[in-house]
Backbone as XML, in Angstrom:
<?xml version="1.0"?>
<chain id="A" units="angstrom">
  <residue number="1" name="MET">
    <atom name="N" x="-19.221" y="-1.721" z="30.552"/>
    <atom name="CA" x="-18.355" y="-2.163" z="29.606"/>
    <atom name="C" x="-17.131" y="-3.052" z="29.834"/>
  </residue>
  <residue number="2" name="ASP">
    <atom name="N" x="-17.059" y="-4.368" z="29.472"/>
    <atom name="CA" x="-15.862" y="-4.956" z="29.710"/>
    <atom name="C" x="-14.688" y="-4.448" z="29.114"/>
  </residue>
  <residue number="3" name="ILE">
    <atom name="N" x="-13.489" y="-4.608" z="30.010"/>
    <atom name="CA" x="-12.176" y="-4.211" z="29.516"/>
    <atom name="C" x="-11.497" y="-4.995" z="28.241"/>
  </residue>
  <residue number="4" name="HIS">
    <atom name="N" x="-12.188" y="-6.397" z="27.919"/>
    <atom name="CA" x="-11.573" y="-7.342" z="26.819"/>
    <atom name="C" x="-12.411" y="-7.066" z="25.548"/>
  </residue>
  <residue number="5" name="THR">
    <atom name="N" x="-13.516" y="-6.273" z="25.901"/>
    <atom name="CA" x="-14.274" y="-6.009" z="24.478"/>
    <atom name="C" x="-14.476" y="-4.386" z="24.416"/>
  </residue>
  <residue number="6" name="TRP">
    <atom name="N" x="-13.776" y="-3.603" z="25.071"/>
    <atom name="CA" x="-14.194" y="-2.132" z="24.868"/>
    <atom name="C" x="-14.227" y="-1.761" z="23.511"/>
  </residue>
  <residue number="7" name="GLU">
    <atom name="N" x="-13.198" y="-2.036" z="22.770"/>
    <atom name="CA" x="-13.033" y="-1.576" z="21.356"/>
    <atom name="C" x="-14.372" y="-1.840" z="20.507"/>
  </residue>
  <residue number="8" name="GLU">
    <atom name="N" x="-14.882" y="-2.970" z="20.751"/>
    <atom name="CA" x="-16.032" y="-3.785" z="20.043"/>
    <atom name="C" x="-17.217" y="-2.892" z="20.495"/>
  </residue>
  <residue number="9" name="ASP">
    <atom name="N" x="-17.127" y="-2.394" z="21.510"/>
    <atom name="CA" x="-18.201" y="-1.770" z="22.439"/>
    <atom name="C" x="-18.587" y="-0.452" z="21.809"/>
  </residue>
  <residue number="10" name="ILE">
    <atom name="N" x="-17.422" y="0.199" z="21.769"/>
    <atom name="CA" x="-17.452" y="1.454" z="21.201"/>
    <atom name="C" x="-17.845" y="1.498" z="19.812"/>
  </residue>
  <residue number="11" name="TYR">
    <atom name="N" x="-17.068" y="0.324" z="18.722"/>
    <atom name="CA" x="-17.563" y="0.416" z="17.476"/>
    <atom name="C" x="-19.014" y="0.494" z="17.392"/>
  </residue>
  <residue number="12" name="SER">
    <atom name="N" x="-19.624" y="-0.823" z="18.084"/>
    <atom name="CA" x="-20.851" y="-1.026" z="18.073"/>
    <atom name="C" x="-22.197" y="0.345" z="18.492"/>
  </residue>
  <residue number="13" name="SER">
    <atom name="N" x="-21.583" y="0.618" z="19.515"/>
    <atom name="CA" x="-22.540" y="1.982" z="19.991"/>
    <atom name="C" x="-22.683" y="2.885" z="18.843"/>
  </residue>
  <residue number="14" name="ILE">
    <atom name="N" x="-21.455" y="3.324" z="18.253"/>
    <atom name="CA" x="-21.313" y="4.422" z="17.480"/>
    <atom name="C" x="-21.932" y="3.940" z="15.996"/>
  </residue>
  <residue number="15" name="PHE">
    <atom name="N" x="-21.532" y="2.836" z="15.448"/>
    <atom name="CA" x="-22.158" y="2.325" z="14.357"/>
    <atom name="C" x="-23.711" y="2.338" z="14.671"/>
  </residue>
  <residue number="16" name="GLU">
    <atom name="N" x="-24.418" y="1.786" z="15.450"/>
    <atom name="CA" x="-25.596" y="1.884" z="15.643"/>
    <atom name="C" x="-26.192" y="3.326" z="15.859"/>
  </residue>
  <residue number="17" name="ALA">
    <atom name="N" x="-25.781" y="4.304" z="16.502"/>
    <atom name="CA" x="-26.393" y="5.591" z="16.606"/>
    <atom name="C" x="-26.362" y="6.303" z="15.255"/>
  </residue>
  <residue number="18" name="THR">
    <atom name="N" x="-25.370" y="5.865" z="14.614"/>
    <atom name="CA" x="-24.894" y="6.767" z="13.402"/>
    <atom name="C" x="-26.010" y="6.044" z="12.386"/>
  </residue>
  <residue number="19" name="PHE">
    <atom name="N" x="-25.985" y="4.996" z="12.172"/>
    <atom name="CA" x="-26.861" y="4.440" z="11.295"/>
    <atom name="C" x="-28.401" y="5.064" z="11.438"/>
  </residue>
  <residue number="20" name="ASP">
    <atom name="N" x="-28.642" y="4.509" z="12.558"/>
    <atom name="CA" x="-30.121" y="4.832" z="13.006"/>
    <atom name="C" x="-30.450" y="6.328" z="12.450"/>
  </residue>
  <residue number="21" name="ALA">
    <atom name="N" x="-29.302" y="7.307" z="13.047"/>
    <atom name="CA" x="-29.634" y="8.655" z="12.782"/>
    <atom name="C" x="-29.775" y="8.919" z="11.160"/>
  </residue>
  <residue number="22" name="LEU">
    <atom name="N" x="-28.778" y="8.224" z="10.409"/>
    <atom name="CA" x="-28.878" y="8.572" z="9.049"/>
    <atom name="C" x="-30.177" y="8.126" z="8.384"/>
  </residue>
  <residue number="23" name="ILE">
    <atom name="N" x="-30.523" y="7.157" z="8.691"/>
    <atom name="CA" x="-31.954" y="6.642" z="8.191"/>
    <atom name="C" x="-33.155" y="7.287" z="8.657"/>
  </residue>
  <residue number="24" name="ALA">
    <atom name="N" x="-33.035" y="7.779" z="9.791"/>
    <atom name="CA" x="-33.992" y="8.573" z="10.397"/>
    <atom name="C" x="-33.934" y="9.898" z="9.347"/>
  </residue>
  <residue number="25" name="GLN">
    <atom name="N" x="-32.717" y="10.699" z="9.002"/>
    <atom name="CA" x="-32.540" y="11.787" z="8.592"/>
    <atom name="C" x="-33.206" y="11.492" z="6.831"/>
  </residue>
  <residue number="26" name="TYR">
    <atom name="N" x="-32.995" y="10.457" z="6.332"/>
    <atom name="CA" x="-33.280" y="10.238" z="4.838"/>
    <atom name="C" x="-34.780" y="10.321" z="4.956"/>
  </residue>
  <residue number="27" name="LYS">
    <atom name="N" x="-35.178" y="9.507" z="5.909"/>
    <atom name="CA" x="-36.827" y="9.199" z="5.757"/>
    <atom name="C" x="-37.555" y="10.330" z="6.073"/>
  </residue>
  <residue number="28" name="GLU">
    <atom name="N" x="-36.941" y="11.265" z="6.837"/>
    <atom name="CA" x="-37.631" y="12.490" z="6.921"/>
    <atom name="C" x="-37.415" y="13.678" z="5.771"/>
  </residue>
  <residue number="29" name="GLY">
    <atom name="N" x="-36.573" y="13.146" z="4.863"/>
    <atom name="CA" x="-36.116" y="14.301" z="3.755"/>
    <atom name="C" x="-34.986" y="15.272" z="4.159"/>
  </residue>
  <residue number="30" name="SER">
    <atom name="N" x="-34.368" y="15.109" z="5.102"/>
    <atom name="CA" x="-33.336" y="15.955" z="5.297"/>
    <atom name="C" x="-31.837" y="15.448" z="4.940"/>
  </residue>
  <residue number="31" name="LEU">
    <atom name="N" x="-31.870" y="14.296" z="4.362"/>
    <atom name="CA" x="-30.585" y="13.736" z="3.908"/>
    <atom name="C" x="-30.662" y="13.116" z="2.762"/>
  </residue>
  <residue number="32" name="PRO">
    <atom name="N" x="-30.305" y="14.193" z="1.572"/>
    <atom name="CA" x="-30.425" y="13.271" z="0.146"/>
    <atom name="C" x="-29.202" y="12.503" z="0.127"/>
  </residue>
  <residue number="33" name="LEU">
    <atom name="N" x="-29.353" y="11.382" z="-0.873"/>
    <atom name="CA" x="-28.225" y="10.408" z="-1.215"/>
    <atom name="C" x="-27.186" y="11.158" z="-1.816"/>
  </residue>
  <residue number="34" name="THR">
    <atom name="N" x="-27.071" y="12.048" z="-2.434"/>
    <atom name="CA" x="-25.828" y="13.047" z="-2.558"/>
    <atom name="C" x="-25.268" y="13.285" z="-1.750"/>
  </residue>
  <residue number="35" name="GLU">
    <atom name="N" x="-25.744" y="13.848" z="-0.712"/>
    <atom name="CA" x="-24.974" y="14.199" z="0.545"/>
    <atom name="C" x="-24.540" y="13.134" z="1.573"/>
  </residue>
  <residue number="36" name="LEU">
    <atom name="N" x="-25.176" y="12.121" z="1.443"/>
    <atom name="CA" x="-24.679" y="10.870" z="2.203"/>
    <atom name="C" x="-23.389" y="10.373" z="1.474"/>
  </residue>
  <residue number="37" name="GLU">
    <atom name="N" x="-23.427" y="10.587" z="0.272"/>
    <atom name="CA" x="-22.170" y="9.784" z="-0.571"/>
    <atom name="C" x="-21.098" y="11.015" z="-0.304"/>
  </residue>
  <residue number="38" name="LYS">
    <atom name="N" x="-21.212" y="12.051" z="-0.224"/>
    <atom name="CA" x="-20.401" y="13.002" z="-0.175"/>
    <atom name="C" x="-19.756" y="12.989" z="1.589"/>
  </residue>
  <residue number="39" name="ASN">
    <atom name="N" x="-20.801" y="12.525" z="2.349"/>
    <atom name="CA" x="-20.270" y="12.630" z="3.746"/>
    <atom name="C" x="-19.425" y="11.267" z="3.822"/>
  </residue>
  <residue number="40" name="ILE">
    <atom name="N" x="-19.735" y="10.400" z="2.954"/>
    <atom name="CA" x="-18.719" y="9.166" z="2.956"/>
    <atom name="C" x="-17.101" y="9.337" z="2.609"/>
  </residue>
  <residue number="41" name="GLU">
    <atom name="N" x="-17.180" y="10.296" z="1.599"/>
    <atom name="CA" x="-15.847" y="10.551" z="0.937"/>
    <atom name="C" x="-14.983" y="11.587" z="2.232"/>
  </residue>
  <residue number="42" name="GLU">
    <atom name="N" x="-15.967" y="12.416" z="2.885"/>
    <atom name="CA" x="-15.247" y="13.238" z="3.619"/>
    <atom name="C" x="-14.794" y="12.454" z="5.232"/>
  </residue>
  <residue number="43" name="GLN">
    <atom name="N" x="-15.650" y="11.387" z="5.426"/>
    <atom name="CA" x="-15.350" y="10.258" z="6.508"/>
    <atom name="C" x="-13.912" y="9.606" z="6.312"/>
  </residue>
  <residue number="44" name="PHE">
    <atom name="N" x="-13.561" y="9.317" z="4.980"/>
    <atom name="CA" x="-12.521" y="8.524" z="4.558"/>
    <atom name="C" x="-11.195" y="9.467" z="4.877"/>
  </residue>
  <residue number="45" name="VAL">
    <atom name="N" x="-11.447" y="11.149" z="4.537"/>
    <atom name="CA" x="-10.386" y="11.832" z="5.058"/>
    <atom name="C" x="-9.875" y="11.896" z="6.357"/>
  </residue>
  <residue number="46" name="ILE">
    <atom name="N" x="-11.086" y="11.822" z="7.147"/>
    <atom name="CA" x="-10.872" y="11.883" z="8.606"/>
    <atom name="C" x="-10.450" y="10.458" z="9.191"/>
  </residue>
  <residue number="47" name="LEU">
    <atom name="N" x="-10.709" y="9.526" z="8.354"/>
    <atom name="CA" x="-10.349" y="8.078" z="8.875"/>
    <atom name="C" x="-8.652" y="7.985" z="8.504"/>
  </residue>
  <residue number="48" name="GLN">
    <atom name="N" x="-8.258" y="8.645" z="7.481"/>
    <atom name="CA" x="-6.767" y="8.636" z="7.167"/>
    <atom name="C" x="-6.016" y="9.408" z="8.057"/>
  </residue>
  <residue number="49" name="ASN">
    <atom name="N" x="-6.455" y="10.525" z="8.450"/>
    <atom name="CA" x="-5.829" y="11.282" z="9.228"/>
    <atom name="C" x="-5.943" y="10.922" z="10.994"/>
  </residue>
  <residue number="50" name="SER">
    <atom name="N" x="-6.792" y="10.113" z="11.126"/>
    <atom name="CA" x="-7.064" y="9.461" z="12.454"/>
    <atom name="C" x="-6.233" y="8.058" z="12.572"/>
  </residue>
  <residue number="51" name="SER">
    <atom name="N" x="-5.477" y="7.619" z="11.478"/>
    <atom name="CA" x="-4.559" y="6.822" z="11.970"/>
    <atom name="C" x="-3.382" y="6.784" z="12.552"/>
  </residue>
  <residue number="52" name="THR">
    <atom name="N" x="-3.181" y="8.145" z="12.790"/>
    <atom name="CA" x="-1.884" y="8.617" z="13.815"/>
    <atom name="C" x="-2.523" y="8.926" z="15.106"/>
  </residue>
  <residue number="53" name="GLU">
    <atom name="N" x="-3.666" y="8.791" z="15.134"/>
    <atom name="CA" x="-4.298" y="9.190" z="16.622"/>
    <atom name="C" x="-4.648" y="8.102" z="17.512"/>
  </residue>
  <residue number="54" name="GLY">
    <atom name="N" x="-4.617" y="7.070" z="17.387"/>
    <atom name="CA" x="-4.549" y="5.943" z="18.001"/>
    <atom name="C" x="-5.874" y="5.043" z="17.912"/>
  </residue>
  <residue number="55" name="SER">
    <atom name="N" x="-5.794" y="3.794" z="18.311"/>
    <atom name="CA" x="-6.705" y="2.775" z="17.921"/>
    <atom name="C" x="-8.139" y="3.126" z="18.087"/>
  </residue>
  <residue number="56" name="VAL">
    <atom name="N" x="-8.438" y="3.658" z="19.172"/>
    <atom name="CA" x="-9.723" y="4.357" z="19.633"/>
    <atom name="C" x="-10.479" y="5.332" z="18.574"/>
  </residue>
  <residue number="57" name="ARG">
    <atom name="N" x="-9.595" y="6.186" z="18.186"/>
    <atom name="CA" x="-10.007" y="7.378" z="17.456"/>
    <atom name="C" x="-10.171" y="6.377" z="15.845"/>
  </residue>
  <residue number="58" name="PHE">
    <atom name="N" x="-9.144" y="5.651" z="15.502"/>
    <atom name="CA" x="-9.536" y="4.754" z="14.324"/>
    <atom name="C" x="-10.724" y="4.096" z="14.247"/>
  </residue>
  <residue number="59" name="ASN">
    <atom name="N" x="-10.906" y="3.293" z="15.292"/>
    <atom name="CA" x="-12.122" y="2.529" z="15.615"/>
    <atom name="C" x="-13.325" y="3.560" z="15.317"/>
  </residue>
  <residue number="60" name="GLN">
    <atom name="N" x="-13.525" y="4.695" z="15.841"/>
    <atom name="CA" x="-14.633" y="5.465" z="15.974"/>
    <atom name="C" x="-15.018" y="5.831" z="14.341"/>
  </residue>
  <residue number="61" name="CYS">
    <atom name="N" x="-13.715" y="6.295" z="13.819"/>
    <atom name="CA" x="-13.728" y="6.695" z="12.291"/>
    <atom name="C" x="-14.269" y="5.309" z="11.511"/>
  </residue>
  <residue number="62" name="SER">
    <atom name="N" x="-13.918" y="4.252" z="11.833"/>
    <atom name="CA" x="-14.295" y="2.969" z="11.124"/>
    <atom name="C" x="-15.838" y="2.743" z="11.126"/>
  </residue>
  <residue number="63" name="ALA">
    <atom name="N" x="-16.042" y="3.137" z="12.299"/>
    <atom name="CA" x="-17.888" y="2.503" z="12.757"/>
    <atom name="C" x="-18.586" y="3.583" z="12.078"/>
  </residue>
  <residue number="64" name="THR">
    <atom name="N" x="-18.026" y="4.756" z="12.003"/>
    <atom name="CA" x="-18.835" y="5.918" z="11.280"/>
    <atom name="C" x="-18.917" y="5.903" z="9.889"/>
  </residue>
  <residue number="65" name="ILE">
    <atom name="N" x="-17.863" y="5.241" z="9.073"/>
    <atom name="CA" x="-17.939" y="5.235" z="7.783"/>
    <atom name="C" x="-18.755" y="3.956" z="7.645"/>
  </residue>
  <residue number="66" name="ASP">
    <atom name="N" x="-18.467" y="2.878" z="8.277"/>
    <atom name="CA" x="-19.017" y="1.575" z="8.055"/>
    <atom name="C" x="-20.652" y="1.843" z="8.087"/>
  </residue>
  <residue number="67" name="ALA">
    <atom name="N" x="-21.083" y="2.663" z="9.106"/>
    <atom name="CA" x="-22.504" y="3.344" z="9.003"/>
    <atom name="C" x="-23.199" y="3.706" z="8.073"/>
  </residue>
  <residue number="68" name="HIS">
    <atom name="N" x="-22.096" y="4.891" z="7.519"/>
    <atom name="CA" x="-22.828" y="5.719" z="6.314"/>
    <atom name="C" x="-22.642" y="4.513" z="4.954"/>
  </residue>
  <residue number="69" name="GLN">
    <atom name="N" x="-21.981" y="3.706" z="4.970"/>
    <atom name="CA" x="-21.926" y="2.717" z="3.812"/>
    <atom name="C" x="-23.056" y="1.707" z="3.656"/>
  </residue>
  <residue number="70" name="TYR">
    <atom name="N" x="-23.286" y="1.251" z="5.041"/>
    <atom name="CA" x="-24.397" y="0.346" z="5.393"/>
    <atom name="C" x="-25.774" y="1.165" z="4.899"/>
  </residue>
  <residue number="71" name="ALA">
    <atom name="N" x="-26.080" y="2.322" z="5.544"/>
    <atom name="CA" x="-26.911" y="3.089" z="5.212"/>
    <atom name="C" x="-27.365" y="3.436" z="3.670"/>
  </residue>
  <residue number="72" name="LEU">
    <atom name="N" x="-26.109" y="3.715" z="2.915"/>
    <atom name="CA" x="-26.223" y="4.026" z="1.778"/>
    <atom name="C" x="-27.024" y="2.921" z="1.038"/>
  </residue>
  <residue number="73" name="ALA">
    <atom name="N" x="-26.282" y="1.445" z="1.024"/>
    <atom name="CA" x="-26.575" y="0.582" z="0.841"/>
    <atom name="C" x="-27.977" y="0.156" z="0.960"/>
  </residue>
  <residue number="74" name="PHE">
    <atom name="N" x="-28.466" y="0.199" z="2.359"/>
    <atom name="CA" x="-29.495" y="0.030" z="2.695"/>
    <atom name="C" x="-30.810" y="0.871" z="1.877"/>
  </residue>
  <residue number="75" name="ILE">
    <atom name="N" x="-30.631" y="2.053" z="1.563"/>
    <atom name="CA" x="-31.371" y="2.869" z="1.015"/>
    <atom name="C" x="-31.573" y="2.769" z="-0.250"/>
  </residue>
  <residue number="76" name="LYS">
    <atom name="N" x="-30.500" y="2.513" z="-0.938"/>
    <atom name="CA" x="-30.349" y="2.225" z="-2.647"/>
    <atom name="C" x="-31.247" y="0.634" z="-2.744"/>
  </residue>
  <residue number="77" name="LYS">
    <atom name="N" x="-31.001" y="-0.044" z="-1.808"/>
    <atom name="CA" x="-31.788" y="-1.446" z="-1.928"/>
    <atom name="C" x="-33.392" y="-1.303" z="-1.740"/>
  </residue>
  <residue number="78" name="GLU">
    <atom name="N" x="-33.583" y="-0.357" z="-0.866"/>
    <atom name="CA" x="-35.184" y="0.117" z="-0.693"/>
    <atom name="C" x="-35.606" y="0.830" z="-1.847"/>
  </residue>
  <residue number="79" name="LEU">
    <atom name="N" x="-34.725" y="1.336" z="-2.761"/>
    <atom name="CA" x="-35.554" y="2.449" z="-3.867"/>
    <atom name="C" x="-36.206" y="1.632" z="-4.869"/>
  </residue>
</chain>
């Protein structure tokens, strides 16, 4: 991990792993759209709380939310 890009590296690794897991769960039928939408709302609350915990935690939460939102858009486009 490069010291100059560590925040981007953390964001990318969390985003990719979360997105892949969400899509896999949806395809296997264990993640309905309503639960995915609920998860997004819950993640926004966590993001708000993380704003006081430093940039790494905020970056982690942002990546998680972005992955959830992208997965939701991807799934809706496929329907």
